[in-house]
C-alpha positions in Angstrom: -20.6 -17.7 -45.2 -20.3 -16.7 -49.2 -17.2 -18.1 -51.4 -14.1 -19.3 -49.7 -10.8 -17.5 -51.6 -7.6 -19.6 -51.9 -6.2 -17.4 -49.2 -8.7 -18.6 -47.1 -6.4 -21.1 -44.9 -3.5 -18.3 -44.6 -6.4 -15.6 -43.0 -7.4 -18.3 -41.0 -3.9 -18.8 -39.7 -3.1 -15.8 -39.0 -6.2 -14.9 -37.3 -4.6 -17.5 -34.7 -1.0 -16.8 -34.8 -2.4 -12.8 -33.7 -4.2 -14.0 -30.5 -1.4 -16.5 -29.9 -2.8 -19.7 -31.3 -0.4 -22.1 -33.6 -2.8 -24.1 -35.9 -1.8 -27.9 -35.4 -3.9 -29.7 -37.3 -6.9 -28.9 -40.2 -9.3 -30.9 -41.5 -12.0 -31.3 -44.7 -14.9 -32.4 -45.6 -15.9 -34.2 -48.9 -17.0 -30.6 -50.0 -13.7 -29.3 -49.2 -15.1 -26.9 -46.1 -12.2 -26.4 -44.0 -11.9 -27.1 -40.0 -8.7 -25.9 -37.8 -7.5 -26.7 -34.4 -4.9 -24.5 -32.5 -3.0 -24.7 -29.5 -2.3 -21.6 -27.8 1.2 -20.8 -27.3 1.6 -20.5 -23.6 -1.4 -20.6 -21.7 -2.0 -24.4 -20.3 -3.8 -26.6 -17.8 -2.4 -26.4 -14.9 -3.5 -30.1 -13.7 -2.9 -31.8 -17.1 -0.4 -29.4 -18.2 -2.3 -29.8 -21.6 -2.6 -26.6 -23.8 -5.8 -24.6 -24.0 -7.1 -25.3 -27.3 -9.4 -23.4 -29.9 -11.1 -24.7 -33.3 -12.7 -22.9 -36.5 -15.4 -24.8 -38.4 -17.5 -23.5 -41.3 -20.1 -24.9 -43.8 -23.7 -26.0 -42.9 -24.6 -27.5 -39.5 -23.9 -31.2 -40.3 -20.3 -30.2 -41.9 -19.3 -28.3 -38.7 -20.6 -30.9 -36.4 -18.6 -33.4 -38.8 -15.3 -31.5 -38.9 -15.5 -30.4 -35.0 -16.2 -34.7 -34.6 -12.4 -35.1 -36.5 -10.6 -32.4 -34.9 -11.9 -33.2 -31.2 -13.1 -36.8 -31.1 -11.0 -37.6 -27.6 -12.7 -34.5 -25.8 -15.9 -35.4 -27.4 -15.3 -39.1 -25.8 -14.3 -38.0 -22.8 -17.4 -35.4 -22.6 -19.7 -38.0 -23.7 -18.2 -40.7 -21.3 -16.8 -39.1 -17.9 -19.1 -36.2 -18.2 -22.5 -38.3 -18.6 -21.5 -40.6 -16.3 -20.6 -37.9 -13.7 -23.4 -35.5 -14.2 -25.8 -36.9 -12.1 -23.9 -37.3 -8.9 -22.1 -33.6 -9.5 -25.7 -31.8 -10.2 -26.9 -33.7 -7.0 -24.1 -33.8 -4.8 -22.2 -36.3 -2.1 -25.1 -35.3 0.7 -28.1 -36.5 -1.7 -27.1 -40.0 -2.4 -25.4 -41.0 1.0 -28.9 -40.5 2.3 -30.6 -42.2 -1.0 -27.9 -44.4 -1.9 -30.3 -46.9 -4.0 -31.6 -43.9 -6.2 -28.1 -43.4 -8.7 -28.8 -45.9 -11.4 -32.7 -44.9 -11.5 -31.7 -41.1 -12.0 -29.7 -41.9 -14.7 -32.1 -44.1 -16.4 -34.6 -41.3 -16.2 -32.2 -38.6 -17.4 -31.8 -41.0 -20.4 -35.1 -41.4 -21.0 -36.5 -37.7 -21.0 -33.4 -36.6 -22.5 -34.3 -39.4 -25.1 -37.8 -37.6 -25.6 -36.6 -34.1 -25.1 -33.8 -34.4 -27.6 -36.5 -35.8 -30.3 -38.4 -32.3 -30.2 -35.2 -30.5 -30.9 -35.0 -28.9 -34.2 -33.7 -30.8 -37.5 -30.4 -28.2 -37.8 -29.6 -29.5 -34.0 -29.7 -33.3 -35.2 -28.0 -32.8 -38.1 -24.9 -30.9 -35.9 -24.8 -33.9 -34.0 -25.3 -36.3 -36.5 -21.9 -34.3 -38.1 -20.5 -34.7 -34.1 -21.4 -38.4 -34.0 -19.8 -39.4 -37.7 -16.2 -37.1 -37.7 -15.8 -38.8 -34.4 -16.4 -42.5 -35.9 -14.2 -41.2 -39.2 -11.5 -40.2 -36.5 -11.8 -43.6 -34.7 -13.7 -46.2 -35.6 -13.6 -47.4 -32.1 -15.0 -44.9 -30.4 -16.8 -44.6 -27.7 -19.4 -41.8 -28.3 -22.2 -42.7 -29.5 -26.0 -40.4 -29.9 -27.8 -41.3 -26.9 -24.7 -40.2 -24.9 -24.3 -36.8 -27.3 -28.0 -36.4 -26.6 -27.4 -35.9 -22.4 -24.7 -33.5 -23.1 -26.8 -31.2 -25.1 -30.3 -31.9 -23.3 -29.4 -33.8 -19.8 -28.9 -30.4 -18.0 -32.2 -28.8 -19.0 -33.9 -32.1 -18.1 -32.3 -32.5 -14.5 -33.3 -29.1 -13.7 -36.9 -29.7 -15.0 -37.1 -32.6 -12.9 -35.7 -30.8 -9.5 -37.3 -27.7 -10.0 -40.7 -29.2 -10.2 -40.2 -32.0 -7.7 -43.5 -33.9 -9.2 -41.6 -36.6 -11.2 -38.7 -37.1 -8.5 -41.5 -37.2 -5.6 -43.1 -40.3 -7.4 -39.7 -41.7 -8.2 -38.0 -41.7 -4.7 -41.2 -41.2 -2.4 -38.8 -40.2 0.5 -37.0 -37.5 -1.9 -37.3 -34.1 -0.5 -36.3 -30.6 -2.0 -33.4 -30.1 1.2 -31.9 -33.3 0.1 -29.9 -31.6 -2.9 -27.3 -28.6 -2.8 -27.9 -26.9 -5.5 -24.7 -24.6 -6.7 -26.3 -21.0 -8.3 -22.9 -18.9 -8.9 -23.8 -17.5 -12.0 -23.3 -13.9 -12.2 -23.6 -11.2 -15.3 -22.8 -7.6 -16.0 -22.7 -5.3 -18.7 -21.4 -1.7 -18.9 -21.7 0.5 -21.6 -21.9 4.5 -23.3 -20.4 6.5 -20.9 -20.1 4.4 -18.0 -17.5 2.4 -20.0 -15.9 5.3 -22.0 -17.8 4.7 -25.2 -16.9 0.9 -25.1 -19.5 -1.9 -24.1 -18.2 -4.6 -22.0 -20.1 -7.8 -20.9 -18.8 -10.1 -18.5 -20.1 -14.0 -17.6 -18.7 -15.9 -14.7 -20.8 -19.2 -15.3 -20.7 -21.4 -12.6 -21.5 -25.0 -14.0 -21.4 -28.9 -12.8 -18.3 -29.8 -14.2 -18.2 -33.6 -13.8 -14.4 -33.1 -13.1 -14.3 -33.1 -17.0 -15.6 -30.1 -18.4 -12.6 -27.8 -17.2 -9.8 -29.7 -19.1 -11.9 -29.9 -22.2 -13.6 -26.2 -22.8 -12.6 -24.2 -25.8 -13.1 -21.1 -27.7 -14.9 -22.7 -30.9 -15.2 -20.4 -34.1 -18.4 -21.4 -36.5 -18.6 -19.7 -39.5 -22.1 -21.0 -41.0 -24.0 -21.3 -44.1 -27.6 -20.3 -44.1 -29.8 -23.2 -43.4 -32.6 -22.0 -45.6 -34.4 -21.0 -42.6 -35.9 -17.4 -42.0 -33.0 -14.9 -41.6 -29.5 -15.2 -41.3 -27.4 -17.0 -39.2 -24.2 -15.2 -38.0 -20.6 -16.5 -37.9 -19.8 -16.3 -33.7 -17.9 -17.7 -31.4 -19.3 -20.3 -29.0 -17.3 -21.0 -25.1 -17.8 -24.4 -24.9 -16.9 -28.3 -24.7 -16.6 -30.1 -27.9 -19.9 -32.1 -27.9 -22.0 -29.5 -26.5 -23.8 -27.9 -29.7 -24.9 -25.1 -26.9 -23.0 -22.6 -25.5 -21.9 -21.3 -21.7 -21.3 -17.7 -23.6 -21.2 -16.8 -27.0 -20.7 -13.9 -29.4 -21.3 -12.9 -33.1 -19.8 -11.0 -35.4 -22.7 -8.2 -35.0 -21.4 -7.7 -31.7 -24.2 -9.4 -29.9 -23.4 -11.7 -27.3 -24.8 -13.6 -24.9 -25.1 -16.4 -21.6 -27.3 -17.9 -19.6 -27.7 -17.9 -15.6 -29.8 -20.5 -13.7 -32.7 -19.5 -12.2 -34.9 -21.6 -10.0 -38.8 -21.2 -10.5 -41.9 -23.3 -10.6 -43.1 -22.2 -13.5 -41.7 -25.2 -15.5 -42.8 -28.0 -17.8 -41.2 -31.2 -17.3 -43.7 -33.0 -19.5 -42.3 -30.9 -22.3 -38.6 -29.9 -21.5 -38.5 -28.4 -24.8 -35.2 -25.9 -26.1 -33.7 -24.1 -23.2 -30.3 -23.0 -21.7 -27.3 -23.4 -23.7 -29.0 -24.7 -27.1 -31.3 -21.6 -26.6 -28.4 -19.1 -25.9 -26.7 -20.3 -29.3 -29.6 -20.2 -31.1 -30.4 -16.9 -30.5 -26.6 -15.6 -31.0 -26.8 -17.8 -34.1 -29.9 -15.8 -35.2 -29.7 -12.6 -33.6 -28.3 -9.5 -35.3 -29.2 -7.0 -32.3 -30.2 -7.8 -28.4 -34.1 -7.2 -29.8 -33.8 -10.3 -32.1 -32.3 -12.6 -30.0 -34.3 -11.8 -27.3 -37.4 -12.6 -29.8 -35.7 -15.7 -30.7 -35.8 -16.7 -26.8 -39.6 -15.5 -26.5 -40.8 -17.5 -29.5 -39.1 -20.9 -28.8 -40.6 -23.8 -27.0 -39.0 -23.8 -23.5 -40.0 -26.0 -20.6 -37.2 -24.9 -17.9 -36.7 -21.4 -15.9 -33.6 -20.0 -16.9 -32.0 -16.4 -17.3 -30.8 -15.2 -20.7 -28.7 -12.2 -20.7 -27.8 -10.3 -24.0 -25.7 -7.5 -24.5 -25.6 -5.6 -27.9 -22.1 -3.3 -28.7 -24.0 -1.7 -31.8 -27.2 -0.6 -30.2 -25.6 0.1 -26.9 -28.5 -2.0 -25.0 -28.6 -4.7 -22.8 -31.4 -7.3 -21.4 -32.2 -10.7 -19.4 -34.9 -12.5 -20.9 -36.5 -14.0 -17.6 -38.1 -17.4 -19.1 -39.8 -19.9 -17.7 -41.8 -22.5 -19.6 -43.9 -21.6 -23.1 -47.2 -20.6 -22.0 -50.4 -18.6 -23.4 -51.9 -18.2 -19.7 -49.6 -16.7 -17.3 -51.2 -16.8 -13.9 -48.2 -15.8 -11.2 -50.4 -15.6 -8.4 -50.8 -19.1 -8.9 -47.3 -19.6 -7.3 -47.1 -18.4 -3.7 -48.6 -20.2 -0.5 -52.2 -19.0 0.4 -50.5 -17.7 3.5 -48.5 -14.9 1.8 -51.1 -13.8 -0.8 -52.1 -11.2 1.6 -49.3 -9.4 1.4 -48.4 -9.8 -2.1 -50.3 -7.6 -5.2 -53.6 -8.5 -6.3 -53.8 -9.3 -10.1 -55.6 -6.5 -11.0 -52.4 -4.6 -9.7 -50.1 -7.0 -11.3 -51.5 -6.3 -14.7 -51.7 -2.7 -14.3 -47.6 -2.3 -13.0 -46.2 -4.6 -15.5 -43.8 -3.1 -17.3 -42.0 -5.6 -19.3 -44.8 -7.9 -20.3 -44.7 -11.8 -20.5 -44.7 -13.3 -23.8 -44.9 -17.2 -24.3 -43.8 -17.5 -20.7 -41.1 -15.1 -21.0 -40.7 -11.3 -20.2 -37.8 -8.9 -21.0 -36.1 -7.2 -18.7 -34.2 -4.2 -20.2 -31.6 -2.1 -19.3 -33.3 1.0 -19.4 -36.5 -0.2 -18.1 -37.2 1.1 -14.7 -39.2 -1.6 -12.2 -42.2 0.1 -10.5 -41.3 1.6 -6.8 -44.6 0.5 -6.0 -44.0 -3.3 -5.7 -41.0 -2.3 -3.3 -44.0 -1.0 -0.8 -45.1 -4.6 -0.4 -41.7 -5.0 0.8 -41.7 -3.8 4.6 -44.6 -6.4 5.5 -43.3 -9.4 4.0 -40.3 -8.9 5.7 -42.4 -8.3 9.0 -44.5 -11.5 8.2 -41.3 -13.5 7.7 -39.3 -12.5 11.0 -42.8 -13.2 12.7 -43.4 -16.7 11.4 -39.9 -18.3 10.4 -36.9 -16.3 11.1 -36.8 -13.8 13.9 -33.2 -12.8 13.2 -33.8 -11.0 9.9 -33.2 -7.3 9.8 -33.8 -4.6 7.0 -31.1 -2.4 6.9 -31.9 1.1 6.0 -31.5 2.6 2.2 -31.6 -1.6 1.4 -34.2 -1.0 -1.4 -32.0 2.1 -2.8 -29.9 2.0 -6.2 -26.7 1.8 -3.8 -28.3 -0.4 -1.0 -27.8 -4.1 0.7 -29.9 -6.4 1.7 -27.1 -8.2 3.4 -24.0 -6.5 3.9 -21.5 -8.8 4.0 -21.7 -12.6 2.3 -22.4 -13.7 5.7 -25.5 -12.0 6.7 -28.8 -13.5 6.2 -31.7 -11.5 6.1 -34.0 -12.5 2.8 -37.1 -13.5 3.7 -36.9 -16.6 1.7 -38.1 -15.7 -1.8 -40.9 -13.4 -0.5 -39.8 -10.1 -1.4 -39.7 -7.9 -4.8 -35.7 -7.5 -5.6 -35.0 -4.2 -6.2 -33.6 -3.0 -9.2 -29.9 -1.4 -8.7 -27.9 -0.5 -12.1 -28.5 2.2 -13.8 -29.5 2.6 -17.4 -25.6 2.0 -18.8 -25.2 -0.5 -16.7 -26.8 -3.9 -16.5 -26.8 -7.0 -13.8 -28.1 -10.2 -13.6 -27.6 -13.1 -10.7 -29.5 -16.7 -10.2 -33.2 -14.7 -9.4 -36.0 -13.1 -11.3 -36.3 -9.1 -10.8 -39.1 -8.7 -13.1 -42.2 -8.7 -9.8 -44.6 -11.1 -12.1 -41.6 -13.4 -12.9 -40.3 -13.0 -9.1 -44.2 -14.5 -7.8 -42.9 -17.7 -9.9 -40.0 -18.1 -7.1 -42.4 -18.1 -4.2 -43.5 -21.6 -4.8 -43.2 -23.7 -1.5 -41.4 -26.4 -3.7 -38.8 -23.8 -5.0 -38.6 -22.0 -1.3 -37.2 -25.4 0.0 -35.1 -26.0 -2.8 -33.1 -22.8 -2.8 -33.2 -21.8 1.1 -29.1 -22.0 1.3 -29.3 -19.7 -2.2 -31.2 -16.9 -1.5 -29.0 -14.8 0.9 -25.9 -15.6 -1.6 -27.7 -14.7 -4.9 -29.0 -11.1 -3.9 -25.4 -10.3 -2.4 -24.1 -11.4 -5.2 -26.4 -8.7 -7.0 -25.8 -6.4 -4.8 -21.9 -6.4 -4.6 -21.4 -6.4 -8.3 -23.3 -2.9 -8.3 -21.3 -1.9 -5.9 -18.2 -2.4 -7.4 -18.8 -0.9 -10.2 -20.3 2.3 -8.9 -17.3 2.6 -6.8 -15.3 2.4 -10.4 -17.6 5.3 -11.4 -17.2 7.1 -8.6 -13.4 6.9 -8.3 -12.4 6.7 -12.3 -15.4 8.4 -14.2 -15.7 5.0 -16.5 -15.1 1.5 -16.2 -12.3 0.3 -18.1 -11.9 -3.5 -19.6 -9.2 -4.5 -16.9 -12.0 -3.3 -14.3 -14.3 -5.1 -15.8 -12.1 -8.8 -15.6 -11.3 -8.1 -12.0 -15.0 -7.6 -11.2 -16.1 -10.4 -13.1 -13.9 -12.4 -10.9 -14.6 -10.7 -7.7 -14.9 -14.0 -6.3 -11.3 -15.6 -6.9 -9.1 -17.0 -4.7 -7.0 -13.9 -5.5 -10.0 -11.5 -4.9 -11.8 -9.7 -1.6 -13.4 -13.1 -0.7 -10.5 -15.8 -1.2 -12.8 -18.2 0.9 -15.7 -17.9 -1.7 -14.8 -21.4 -3.7 -13.3 -23.0 -0.8 -15.4 -25.7 -1.2 -14.5 -26.2 -4.7 -11.9 -29.0 -6.0 -8.5 -28.6 -6.3 -5.7 -30.1 -8.3 -3.8 -33.2 -8.2 -1.1 -31.3 -6.2 -3.8 -29.5 -4.4 -2.0 -26.3 -5.0 -4.5 -24.9 -7.6 -8.4 -24.1 -6.9 -10.7 -25.3 -9.9 -12.6 -23.1 -11.7 -16.3 -24.7 -11.8 -17.1 -23.3 -15.0 -16.0 -20.5 -17.2 -15.2 -16.7 -16.9 -16.1 -14.6 -20.4 -15.5 -10.9 -20.6 -16.5 -9.4 -24.1 -15.6 -6.3 -25.8 -18.6 -6.0 -28.1 -17.2 -2.8 -29.9 -14.3 -5.1 -31.5 -15.7 -8.6 -31.0 -13.3 -10.0 -28.7 -13.6 -12.3 -26.1 -11.3 -13.4 -23.0 -11.9 -16.3 -21.0 -10.4 -18.1 -18.0 -11.3 -21.8 -17.7 -9.5 -24.5 -15.9 -7.6 -23.4 -12.8 -7.4 -20.3 -11.5 -3.8 -20.2 -12.0 -4.1 -20.9 -15.5 -4.2 -17.9 -18.7 -6.9 -16.3 -20.2 -7.2 -16.8 -23.6 -8.7 -14.6 -26.5 -10.7 -14.7 -29.5 -10.5 -11.8 -31.9 -13.6 -12.8 -34.1 -13.4 -10.5 -37.0 -10.2 -11.7 -38.5 -11.8 -15.2 -39.0 -14.1 -13.8 -41.0 -14.1 -13.1 -44.4 -15.5 -9.3 -45.0 -16.7 -9.1 -41.2 -17.8 -5.6 -41.5 -21.0 -6.4 -44.1 -22.5 -8.2 -40.9 -22.4 -5.0 -38.6 -25.2 -2.8 -40.1 -27.6 -6.0 -41.1 
């Protein structure tokens, strides 16, 4: 990050002031590295009444963790105690534990054991940062209840749960009567990019990440600005703003000073490895932003990582005006996607020769990159009619195939209530054009799509597949409608589309089952909505409750010589 001059603290204060925050606390490491805590002047959490918080931390991995521990021990404690205690229950749901009340402690014990093993496989710099968090918490509160094992669960436990659920093998050994239908997974993540002429020569990236909150996350999310020292590894570490709760090293969403932003969406498929979970989701999103000066670099970080769980990593690059989704499964050298669909579906699918002849996005280490300008071969769509007819004949006579369902403007489900998908047994059409990129909770690349045709996954996400497809199609419709009406998509339209499912939008009942505030008057945001301007390196986020104000961070204002990073 370079040498800090004597006006450093003044610069950070001024940056927070410009973003409508007021500095309330500063902290220093023994070497003099600075940490800052700031409260928003007007934005508060509807339920708690507390002001939204942002942080600035600098130094090496340990120092940044230490500073955050000093400044945010109460928040980290809530995440380490309440969030960790509730994550299994919240993720698997009340219905599951009503059916299997005796397994809660068994699953918690399994989660801790597997999280410990997964934690040991994380790189040294992640260990250093968490050690700093723990030491900072102990310094701030000698009676803190934060422990290393609980910080491990915060940072890798969600991936462990996904690996357990997506594969099913370990769960069935633990609970013989367990079935995938026992679980109702919340899959409600959206992401899209609009850039070039379609964005009036701006570059917008929007994220709607819905996450098991445990009744805790919504009260502790924050913008955390990291100004890192290089750690001696290959390449640079770039300053970035992390959208996360203190205690989380990883990112729900993040943006670096080079104008590269990323987020992660759940994408259930069978190409997982519960025996080696590795680095995934929030940690890997942070890793690619911390090290990626471009979308290409960030995608390489993800492909080269040792992963064990399927996710969609969505990346947008304001300098090159590119966007992509890394459709990632467990790391593997011999990718055999036709091993996943059941035998009775294979006659209706392309054979391996066709598959590899038509593979426009090669698989590297178990992951493939779907670039915004990458055409998906129409040849795959020719298999869909037979797949629909098969499913209609064997499983659900009510499904329909609308005219134009596979066109760039089409819908498979015209409304959220329609259920026309033949489970996961179809190839998803690409809707968006070269300057628009959309991702929800499914793989689009045909060879990756086959991994979601596994019988266990089919049963697991039976209740989600139609909604996932409808959201993908509806976001496409709204963006294209904006383009037809106005010629480009402006910032306010991006915010509106990012929140199209909010209670004050066109689908006010979509989140009707979300928990409400204590007085019952507001609905909790189970996650976070963020909108990035990647030409200006700003981000606005909406979290807590839908009635809460958005908060904003202007990243370059916090960084010495930010322009020096923009052409690295």
